[in-house]
BATORBA-137674 format. One record per residue (C-alpha): residue number from 1; residue in three letters; z, x, y. Coordinates in nm, 3 decimals, decimal comma. Each point is the difference from the previous one (the first is absolute). Example, Ala and Ser with C-alpha at 12.3 -4.5 7.8 and 13.67 -1.06 7.14 Angstrom:
# BATORBA-137674
nr->1 | rest->ALA | w->0,780 | u->1,230 | v->-0,450
nr->2 | rest->SER | w->-0,066 | u->0,137 | v->0,344
//
This chain:
# BATORBA-137674
nr->1 | rest->UNK | w->12,270 | u->5,952 | v->12,264
nr->2 | rest->UNK | w->-0,076 | u->0,326 | v->0,178
nr->3 | rest->UNK | w->-0,337 | u->0,053 | v->0,165
nr->4 | rest->UNK | w->-0,223 | u->0,205 | v->-0,223
nr->5 | rest->UNK | w->0,181 | u->-0,099 | v->-0,317
nr->6 | rest->UNK | w->-0,237 | u->0,022 | v->-0,296
nr->7 | rest->UNK | w->0,227 | u->-0,185 | v->-0,240
nr->8 | rest->UNK | w->-0,214 | u->-0,262 | v->-0,173
nr->9 | rest->UNK | w->0,156 | u->-0,344 | v->-0,014
nr->10 | rest->UNK | w->0,061 | u->-0,175 | v->-0,332
nr->11 | rest->UNK | w->-0,190 | u->-0,215 | v->-0,055
nr->12 | rest->UNK | w->-0,292 | u->0,059 | v->0,238
nr->13 | rest->UNK | w->-0,095 | u->-0,310 | v->0,195
nr->14 | rest->UNK | w->-0,320 | u->-0,153 | v->0,137
nr->15 | rest->UNK | w->0,077 | u->-0,070 | v->0,365
nr->16 | rest->UNK | w->-0,227 | u->-0,200 | v->0,228
nr->17 | rest->UNK | w->0,014 | u->0,107 | v->0,365
nr->18 | rest->UNK | w->-0,111 | u->-0,197 | v->0,307
nr->19 | rest->UNK | w->-0,044 | u->0,148 | v->0,346
nr->20 | rest->UNK | w->-0,224 | u->0,032 | v->0,304
nr->21 | rest->UNK | w->-0,363 | u->0,111 | v->-0,022
nr->22 | rest->UNK | w->-0,046 | u->0,051 | v->0,374
nr->23 | rest->UNK | w->-0,091 | u->0,339 | v->0,141
nr->24 | rest->UNK | w->0,229 | u->-0,082 | v->0,295
nr->25 | rest->UNK | w->0,311 | u->-0,014 | v->-0,220
nr->26 | rest->UNK | w->0,291 | u->0,187 | v->0,171
nr->27 | rest->UNK | w->0,092 | u->0,336 | v->-0,150
nr->28 | rest->UNK | w->0,354 | u->-0,108 | v->-0,087
nr->29 | rest->UNK | w->-0,150 | u->-0,255 | v->-0,240
nr->30 | rest->UNK | w->-0,258 | u->0,232 | v->-0,155
nr->31 | rest->UNK | w->0,270 | u->0,266 | v->-0,047
nr->32 | rest->UNK | w->0,204 | u->-0,251 | v->-0,201
nr->33 | rest->UNK | w->-0,311 | u->-0,097 | v->-0,198
nr->34 | rest->UNK | w->-0,077 | u->0,363 | v->-0,088
nr->35 | rest->UNK | w->0,358 | u->0,052 | v->-0,111
nr->36 | rest->UNK | w->-0,014 | u->-0,315 | v->-0,214
nr->37 | rest->UNK | w->-0,319 | u->0,110 | v->-0,176
nr->38 | rest->UNK | w->0,132 | u->0,349 | v->-0,064
nr->39 | rest->UNK | w->0,335 | u->-0,121 | v->-0,133
nr->40 | rest->UNK | w->-0,167 | u->-0,252 | v->-0,231
nr->41 | rest->UNK | w->-0,210 | u->0,283 | v->-0,141
nr->42 | rest->UNK | w->0,295 | u->0,236 | v->-0,046
nr->43 | rest->UNK | w->0,196 | u->-0,275 | v->-0,174
nr->44 | rest->UNK | w->-0,289 | u->-0,065 | v->-0,240
nr->45 | rest->UNK | w->-0,083 | u->-0,347 | v->0,131
nr->46 | rest->UNK | w->-0,353 | u->-0,135 | v->0,041
nr->47 | rest->UNK | w->-0,090 | u->-0,092 | v->0,359
nr->48 | rest->UNK | w->-0,224 | u->-0,308 | v->0,028
nr->49 | rest->UNK | w->-0,144 | u->-0,084 | v->0,342
nr->50 | rest->UNK | w->-0,305 | u->-0,122 | v->0,188
nr->51 | rest->UNK | w->-0,178 | u->0,341 | v->-0,015
nr->52 | rest->UNK | w->-0,026 | u->0,021 | v->0,379
nr->53 | rest->UNK | w->-0,104 | u->0,311 | v->0,192
nr->54 | rest->UNK | w->0,205 | u->-0,073 | v->0,312
nr->55 | rest->UNK | w->0,350 | u->-0,102 | v->0,101
nr->56 | rest->UNK | w->0,290 | u->-0,022 | v->-0,242
nr->57 | rest->UNK | w->-0,231 | u->-0,032 | v->-0,299
nr->58 | rest->UNK | w->-0,175 | u->0,328 | v->0,080
nr->59 | rest->UNK | w->0,328 | u->0,185 | v->0,051
nr->60 | rest->UNK | w->0,141 | u->-0,147 | v->-0,320
nr->61 | rest->UNK | w->-0,305 | u->0,108 | v->-0,199
nr->62 | rest->UNK | w->0,015 | u->0,348 | v->0,148
nr->63 | rest->UNK | w->0,368 | u->0,031 | v->-0,084
nr->64 | rest->UNK | w->-0,045 | u->-0,122 | v->-0,357
nr->65 | rest->UNK | w->-0,292 | u->0,239 | v->-0,047
nr->66 | rest->UNK | w->0,199 | u->0,295 | v->0,141
nr->67 | rest->UNK | w->0,274 | u->-0,087 | v->-0,248
nr->68 | rest->UNK | w->-0,256 | u->0,004 | v->-0,284
nr->69 | rest->UNK | w->0,068 | u->-0,366 | v->-0,075
nr->70 | rest->UNK | w->-0,215 | u->-0,274 | v->-0,148
nr->71 | rest->UNK | w->-0,154 | u->-0,240 | v->0,253
nr->72 | rest->UNK | w->-0,176 | u->-0,331 | v->-0,058
nr->73 | rest->UNK | w->-0,209 | u->-0,135 | v->0,288
nr->74 | rest->UNK | w->-0,115 | u->-0,363 | v->0,012
nr->75 | rest->UNK | w->-0,298 | u->-0,068 | v->0,224
nr->76 | rest->UNK | w->-0,228 | u->-0,299 | v->0,055
nr->77 | rest->UNK | w->-0,360 | u->0,016 | v->-0,119
nr->78 | rest->UNK | w->-0,128 | u->-0,066 | v->0,354
nr->79 | rest->UNK | w->0,088 | u->0,363 | v->0,078
nr->80 | rest->UNK | w->-0,224 | u->0,141 | v->-0,273
nr->81 | rest->UNK | w->-0,266 | u->0,210 | v->0,172
nr->82 | rest->UNK | w->-0,349 | u->-0,116 | v->-0,102
nr->83 | rest->UNK | w->-0,170 | u->0,241 | v->-0,238
nr->84 | rest->UNK | w->0,313 | u->0,210 | v->-0,030
nr->85 | rest->UNK | w->0,300 | u->0,036 | v->-0,225
nr->86 | rest->UNK | w->0,228 | u->0,032 | v->0,302
nr->87 | rest->UNK | w->0,197 | u->-0,253 | v->0,200
nr->88 | rest->UNK | w->0,000 | u->-0,028 | v->0,376
nr->89 | rest->UNK | w->0,350 | u->0,048 | v->0,138
nr->90 | rest->UNK | w->0,154 | u->0,134 | v->-0,323
nr->91 | rest->UNK | w->0,215 | u->0,313 | v->0,020
nr->92 | rest->UNK | w->-0,143 | u->0,331 | v->-0,116
nr->93 | rest->UNK | w->0,266 | u->0,034 | v->-0,275
nr->94 | rest->UNK | w->-0,211 | u->-0,240 | v->-0,205
nr->95 | rest->UNK | w->-0,313 | u->0,216 | v->0,012
nr->96 | rest->UNK | w->0,084 | u->0,252 | v->-0,271
nr->97 | rest->UNK | w->0,054 | u->-0,250 | v->-0,280
nr->98 | rest->UNK | w->0,360 | u->0,105 | v->-0,053
nr->99 | rest->UNK | w->0,133 | u->-0,324 | v->0,143
nr->100 | rest->UNK | w->-0,101 | u->-0,354 | v->-0,086
nr->101 | rest->UNK | w->-0,194 | u->-0,241 | v->0,219
nr->102 | rest->UNK | w->-0,015 | u->-0,373 | v->-0,083
nr->103 | rest->UNK | w->-0,265 | u->-0,225 | v->0,155
nr->104 | rest->UNK | w->0,086 | u->-0,362 | v->0,078
nr->105 | rest->UNK | w->-0,265 | u->-0,270 | v->0,031
nr->106 | rest->UNK | w->-0,016 | u->-0,342 | v->0,166
nr->107 | rest->UNK | w->-0,065 | u->-0,148 | v->0,343
nr->108 | rest->UNK | w->0,359 | u->0,053 | v->0,118
nr->109 | rest->UNK | w->0,294 | u->0,234 | v->-0,062
nr->110 | rest->UNK | w->0,180 | u->-0,199 | v->-0,270
nr->111 | rest->UNK | w->-0,135 | u->0,204 | v->-0,292
nr->112 | rest->UNK | w->0,081 | u->0,325 | v->0,179
nr->113 | rest->UNK | w->0,357 | u->-0,113 | v->0,065
nr->114 | rest->UNK | w->0,040 | u->-0,099 | v->-0,364
nr->115 | rest->UNK | w->-0,129 | u->0,334 | v->-0,125
nr->116 | rest->UNK | w->0,236 | u->0,189 | v->0,228
nr->117 | rest->UNK | w->0,307 | u->-0,154 | v->-0,166
nr->118 | rest->UNK | w->-0,147 | u->-0,028 | v->-0,350
nr->119 | rest->UNK | w->0,242 | u->0,182 | v->-0,230
nr->120 | rest->UNK | w->0,219 | u->0,119 | v->0,287
nr->121 | rest->UNK | w->0,373 | u->0,057 | v->-0,051
nr->122 | rest->UNK | w->0,098 | u->-0,005 | v->0,367
nr->123 | rest->UNK | w->-0,138 | u->-0,050 | v->0,349
nr->124 | rest->UNK | w->0,059 | u->0,225 | v->0,302
nr->125 | rest->UNK | w->-0,106 | u->-0,109 | v->0,349
nr->126 | rest->UNK | w->-0,057 | u->0,242 | v->0,287
nr->127 | rest->UNK | w->-0,063 | u->-0,106 | v->0,361
nr->128 | rest->UNK | w->-0,331 | u->-0,179 | v->0,040
nr->129 | rest->UNK | w->-0,180 | u->-0,286 | v->0,170
nr->130 | rest->UNK | w->-0,095 | u->-0,357 | v->-0,103
nr->131 | rest->UNK | w->-0,167 | u->0,114 | v->-0,324
nr->132 | rest->UNK | w->0,318 | u->0,175 | v->-0,109
nr->133 | rest->UNK | w->0,211 | u->-0,299 | v->0,103
nr->134 | rest->UNK | w->-0,224 | u->-0,239 | v->-0,192
nr->135 | rest->UNK | w->0,035 | u->0,208 | v->-0,317
nr->136 | rest->UNK | w->0,376 | u->0,036 | v->0,047
nr->137 | rest->UNK | w->0,075 | u->-0,368 | v->0,065
nr->138 | rest->UNK | w->-0,223 | u->-0,121 | v->-0,282
nr->139 | rest->UNK | w->0,192 | u->0,212 | v->-0,249
nr->140 | rest->UNK | w->0,334 | u->-0,084 | v->0,163
nr->141 | rest->UNK | w->-0,081 | u->-0,370 | v->-0,035
nr->142 | rest->UNK | w->-0,094 | u->0,044 | v->-0,367
nr->143 | rest->UNK | w->0,327 | u->0,184 | v->-0,064
nr->144 | rest->UNK | w->0,200 | u->-0,257 | v->0,195
nr->145 | rest->UNK | w->-0,116 | u->-0,290 | v->-0,219
nr->146 | rest->UNK | w->0,018 | u->0,195 | v->-0,324
nr->147 | rest->UNK | w->-0,360 | u->0,087 | v->-0,088
nr->148 | rest->UNK | w->0,095 | u->0,367 | v->-0,041
nr->149 | rest->UNK | w->0,306 | u->0,224 | v->0,011
nr->150 | rest->UNK | w->-0,163 | u->0,310 | v->0,148
nr->151 | rest->UNK | w->0,230 | u->0,175 | v->0,251
nr->152 | rest->UNK | w->-0,135 | u->0,013 | v->0,356
nr->153 | rest->UNK | w->0,124 | u->0,253 | v->0,254
nr->154 | rest->UNK | w->-0,114 | u->0,052 | v->0,359
nr->155 | rest->UNK | w->0,036 | u->0,346 | v->0,152
nr->156 | rest->UNK | w->0,145 | u->-0,093 | v->0,337
nr->157 | rest->UNK | w->-0,115 | u->0,300 | v->0,204
nr->158 | rest->UNK | w->0,150 | u->-0,008 | v->0,350
nr->159 | rest->UNK | w->0,106 | u->-0,363 | v->-0,050
nr->160 | rest->UNK | w->-0,359 | u->-0,120 | v->-0,049
nr->161 | rest->UNK | w->0,104 | u->-0,276 | v->-0,241
nr->162 | rest->UNK | w->0,318 | u->-0,106 | v->0,182
nr->163 | rest->UNK | w->-0,161 | u->-0,328 | v->0,107
nr->164 | rest->UNK | w->-0,100 | u->-0,076 | v->-0,361
nr->165 | rest->UNK | w->0,362 | u->0,054 | v->-0,103
nr->166 | rest->UNK | w->0,110 | u->-0,227 | v->0,283
nr->167 | rest->UNK | w->-0,234 | u->-0,285 | v->-0,091
nr->168 | rest->UNK | w->0,109 | u->0,011 | v->-0,365
nr->169 | rest->UNK | w->0,363 | u->-0,010 | v->0,109
nr->170 | rest->UNK | w->-0,072 | u->-0,293 | v->0,236
nr->171 | rest->UNK | w->-0,174 | u->-0,190 | v->-0,281
nr->172 | rest->UNK | w->0,301 | u->0,067 | v->-0,223
nr->173 | rest->UNK | w->0,244 | u->-0,125 | v->0,264
nr->174 | rest->UNK | w->-0,212 | u->-0,312 | v->0,050
nr->175 | rest->UNK | w->0,003 | u->-0,057 | v->-0,379
nr->176 | rest->UNK | w->-0,377 | u->0,032 | v->-0,038
nr->177 | rest->UNK | w->0,011 | u->0,254 | v->-0,282
nr->178 | rest->UNK | w->0,063 | u->-0,038 | v->-0,373
nr->179 | rest->UNK | w->0,127 | u->0,358 | v->-0,024
nr->180 | rest->UNK | w->0,199 | u->0,233 | v->0,221
nr->181 | rest->UNK | w->-0,225 | u->0,220 | v->0,218
nr->182 | rest->UNK | w->0,114 | u->0,314 | v->-0,184
nr->183 | rest->UNK | w->-0,138 | u->-0,151 | v->-0,321
nr->184 | rest->UNK | w->-0,343 | u->-0,051 | v->0,156
nr->185 | rest->UNK | w->-0,074 | u->0,315 | v->0,202
nr->186 | rest->UNK | w->0,209 | u->0,317 | v->0,027
nr->187 | rest->UNK | w->-0,009 | u->0,238 | v->0,297
nr->188 | rest->UNK | w->0,058 | u->0,376 | v->0,014
nr->189 | rest->UNK | w->-0,041 | u->0,243 | v->0,290
nr->190 | rest->UNK | w->-0,171 | u->0,287 | v->-0,185
nr->191 | rest->UNK | w->-0,243 | u->0,058 | v->-0,289
nr->192 | rest->UNK | w->0,269 | u->0,190 | v->-0,193
nr->193 | rest->UNK | w->0,241 | u->-0,292 | v->0,024
nr->194 | rest->UNK | w->-0,272 | u->-0,247 | v->-0,098
nr->195 | rest->UNK | w->-0,090 | u->0,193 | v->-0,315
nr->196 | rest->UNK | w->0,364 | u->0,050 | v->-0,093
nr->197 | rest->UNK | w->0,062 | u->-0,372 | v->0,039
nr->198 | rest->UNK | w->-0,301 | u->-0,091 | v->-0,220
nr->199 | rest->UNK | w->0,099 | u->0,243 | v->-0,275
nr->200 | rest->UNK | w->0,359 | u->-0,126 | v->-0,001
nr->201 | rest->UNK | w->-0,120 | u->-0,360 | v->0,004
nr->202 | rest->UNK | w->-0,231 | u->0,052 | v->-0,297
nr->203 | rest->UNK | w->0,277 | u->0,165 | v->-0,202
nr->204 | rest->UNK | w->0,254 | u->-0,275 | v->0,069
nr->205 | rest->UNK | w->0,059 | u->-0,212 | v->-0,318
nr->206 | rest->UNK | w->0,047 | u->-0,307 | v->0,221
nr->207 | rest->UNK | w->-0,347 | u->0,055 | v->0,143
nr->208 | rest->UNK | w->-0,155 | u->0,008 | v->-0,347
nr->209 | rest->UNK | w->0,181 | u->-0,322 | v->-0,091
nr->210 | rest->UNK | w->-0,135 | u->-0,166 | v->0,316
nr->211 | rest->UNK | w->-0,354 | u->0,108 | v->-0,082
nr->212 | rest->UNK | w->0,031 | u->-0,145 | v->-0,351
nr->213 | rest->UNK | w->0,130 | u->-0,325 | v->0,149
nr->214 | rest->UNK | w->-0,307 | u->-0,032 | v->0,225
nr->215 | rest->UNK | w->-0,231 | u->0,053 | v->-0,298
nr->216 | rest->UNK | w->0,192 | u->-0,236 | v->-0,229
nr->217 | rest->UNK | w->0,018 | u->-0,279 | v->0,260
nr->218 | rest->UNK | w->-0,375 | u->0,014 | v->0,041
nr->219 | rest->UNK | w->-0,058 | u->0,009 | v->-0,376
nr->220 | rest->UNK | w->0,243 | u->-0,289 | v->-0,053
nr->221 | rest->UNK | w->-0,174 | u->-0,217 | v->0,256
nr->222 | rest->UNK | w->-0,341 | u->0,064 | v->-0,156
nr->223 | rest->UNK | w->0,137 | u->-0,092 | v->-0,343
nr->224 | rest->UNK | w->0,149 | u->-0,326 | v->0,134
nr->225 | rest->UNK | w->-0,332 | u->-0,090 | v->0,162
nr->226 | rest->UNK | w->-0,186 | u->0,086 | v->-0,320
nr->227 | rest->UNK | w->0,242 | u->-0,197 | v->-0,221
nr->228 | rest->UNK | w->-0,109 | u->-0,323 | v->0,173
nr->229 | rest->UNK | w->-0,361 | u->0,055 | v->-0,103
nr->230 | rest->UNK | w->-0,185 | u->-0,041 | v->-0,327
nr->231 | rest->UNK | w->-0,351 | u->-0,001 | v->-0,146
nr->232 | rest->UNK | w->-0,282 | u->0,049 | v->0,247
nr->233 | rest->UNK | w->0,242 | u->0,003 | v->0,292
nr->234 | rest->UNK | w->0,187 | u->0,295 | v->-0,151
nr->235 | rest->UNK | w->-0,328 | u->0,184 | v->-0,059
nr->236 | rest->UNK | w->-0,103 | u->-0,060 | v->0,363
nr->237 | rest->UNK | w->0,340 | u->0,121 | v->0,123
nr->238 | rest->UNK | w->-0,030 | u->0,324 | v->-0,193
nr->239 | rest->UNK | w->-0,350 | u->0,055 | v->0,133
nr->240 | rest->UNK | w->0,121 | u->-0,065 | v->0,354
nr->241 | rest->UNK | w->0,294 | u->0,244 | v->-0,024
nr->242 | rest->UNK | w->-0,235 | u->0,261 | v->-0,146
nr->243 | rest->UNK | w->-0,249 | u->-0,058 | v->0,282
nr->244 | rest->UNK | w->0,277 | u->0,044 | v->0,256
nr->245 | rest->UNK | w->0,087 | u->0,337 | v->-0,149
nr->246 | rest->UNK | w->0,302 | u->-0,094 | v->-0,210
nr->247 | rest->UNK | w->-0,085 | u->0,063 | v->-0,362
nr->248 | rest->UNK | w->0,157 | u->-0,254 | v->-0,236
nr->249 | rest->UNK | w->0,268 | u->0,173 | v->-0,205
nr->250 | rest->UNK | w->0,067 | u->-0,099 | v->-0,360
nr->251 | rest->UNK | w->0,262 | u->0,269 | v->-0,063
nr->252 | rest->UNK | w->0,342 | u->0,047 | v->0,156
nr->253 | rest->UNK | w->-0,086 | u->0,338 | v->0,148
nr->254 | rest->UNK | w->0,072 | u->0,030 | v->0,370
nr->255 | rest->UNK | w->-0,222 | u->0,173 | v->0,257
nr->256 | rest->UNK | w->0,112 | u->0,320 | v->0,167
nr->257 | rest->UNK | w->0,315 | u->-0,093 | v->0,187
nr->258 | rest->UNK | w->-0,020 | u->0,241 | v->0,293
nr->259 | rest->UNK | w->-0,339 | u->-0,086 | v->0,145
nr->260 | rest->UNK | w->-0,199 | u->-0,277 | v->0,158
nr->261 | rest->UNK | w->-0,255 | u->-0,053 | v->-0,276
nr->262 | rest->UNK | w->-0,352 | u->-0,106 | v->0,082
nr->263 | rest->UNK | w->0,035 | u->-0,356 | v->-0,127
nr->264 | rest->UNK | w->0,330 | u->-0,072 | v->0,170
nr->265 | rest->UNK | w->-0,129 | u->0,005 | v->0,356
nr->266 | rest->UNK | w->-0,350 | u->-0,142 | v->-0,067
nr->267 | rest->UNK | w->0,118 | u->-0,282 | v->-0,227
nr->268 | rest->UNK | w->0,251 | u->-0,147 | v->0,243
nr->269 | rest->UNK | w->-0,231 | u->0,024 | v->0,298
nr->270 | rest->UNK | w->-0,282 | u->-0,181 | v->-0,178
nr->271 | rest->UNK | w->0,228 | u->-0,253 | v->-0,169
nr->272 | rest->UNK | w->0,139 | u->-0,107 | v->0,338
nr->273 | rest->UNK | w->-0,353 | u->-0,036 | v->0,138
nr->274 | rest->UNK | w->-0,111 | u->-0,193 | v->-0,310
nr->275 | rest->UNK | w->0,301 | u->-0,234 | v->0,013
nr->276 | rest->UNK | w->-0,046 | u->-0,065 | v->0,371
nr->277 | rest->UNK | w->-0,365 | u->-0,085 | v->-0,053
nr->278 | rest->UNK | w->0,080 | u->-0,228 | v->-0,293
nr->279 | rest->UNK | w->0,267 | u->-0,184 | v->0,199
nr->280 | rest->UNK | w->-0,237 | u->-0,046 | v->0,293
nr->281 | rest->UNK | w->-0,263 | u->-0,140 | v->-0,234
nr->282 | rest->UNK | w->0,243 | u->-0,256 | v->-0,140
nr->283 | rest->UNK | w->0,100 | u->-0,111 | v->0,351
nr->284 | rest->UNK | w->-0,363 | u->-0,037 | v->0,107
nr->285 | rest->UNK | w->-0,092 | u->-0,205 | v->-0,307
nr->286 | rest->UNK | w->0,305 | u->-0,225 | v->0,040
nr->287 | rest->UNK | w->-0,077 | u->-0,056 | v->0,368
nr->288 | rest->UNK | w->-0,360 | u->-0,086 | v->-0,083
nr->289 | rest->UNK | w->0,105 | u->-0,260 | v->-0,254
nr->290 | rest->UNK | w->0,244 | u->-0,163 | v->0,245
nr->291 | rest->UNK | w->-0,271 | u->-0,014 | v->0,267
nr->292 | rest->UNK | w->-0,252 | u->-0,148 | v->-0,248
nr->293 | rest->UNK | w->0,243 | u->-0,273 | v->-0,113
nr->294 | rest->UNK | w->0,082 | u->-0,095 | v->0,357
//
């Protein structure tokens, strides 16, 4: 892919990008971020990021804007300026209304992180600090255990992510992983290589089959759990899955197979929390009864 190529990719993708938001970010990282944003725009892809006005996010937004691309910024409501329609810390590319800004709510960053990957086809990670690492490892973990099949690629500028590669390899050698490291997180040295890898990955028939398998496994498990219920219990189950963001499906239609849909991430997170709480409650009640009898 030559720099400056204006050949639009088929099909266009929605790509979530993580990266630093610090004004002290080294130029070699912001240069790569600008190049990533511009190339995404020229290839016809949507660039989704944290809307930042500094660091890699700022450079990425500037590059995507210079390439006349579509940008989606996700920002937390705490940065809404009182009495204004503007957001503190958001990049100026979101001022003219051409690009989209999404406001996340809540008393933490979980909703913002969910909205960043909502509907995304792929994830690109630029150099960044703990916030970037948190976002990366959360999605890497979800991919590792099969909650999604979204490709994840780190742009390893000047070897920045060499230690991440090393720790994944060490975990593999110590037999701590379910998958090979290359099936969890991929690494490329440049933005061009990262985009090329994503486009090739998304067009690979084997990739599409893997994505369908992830969806079908999840659907099959839900059906097995549901088949053990009846009457009021079944009604309660359907209400619970709906509450957790996973609409009960009566048809055999499958959701979009190349994205992390909204329910997929939210449902599993809340179901794990619910199950853990339920199990703890059972243990507490059982312990209380034993203590009372004794």
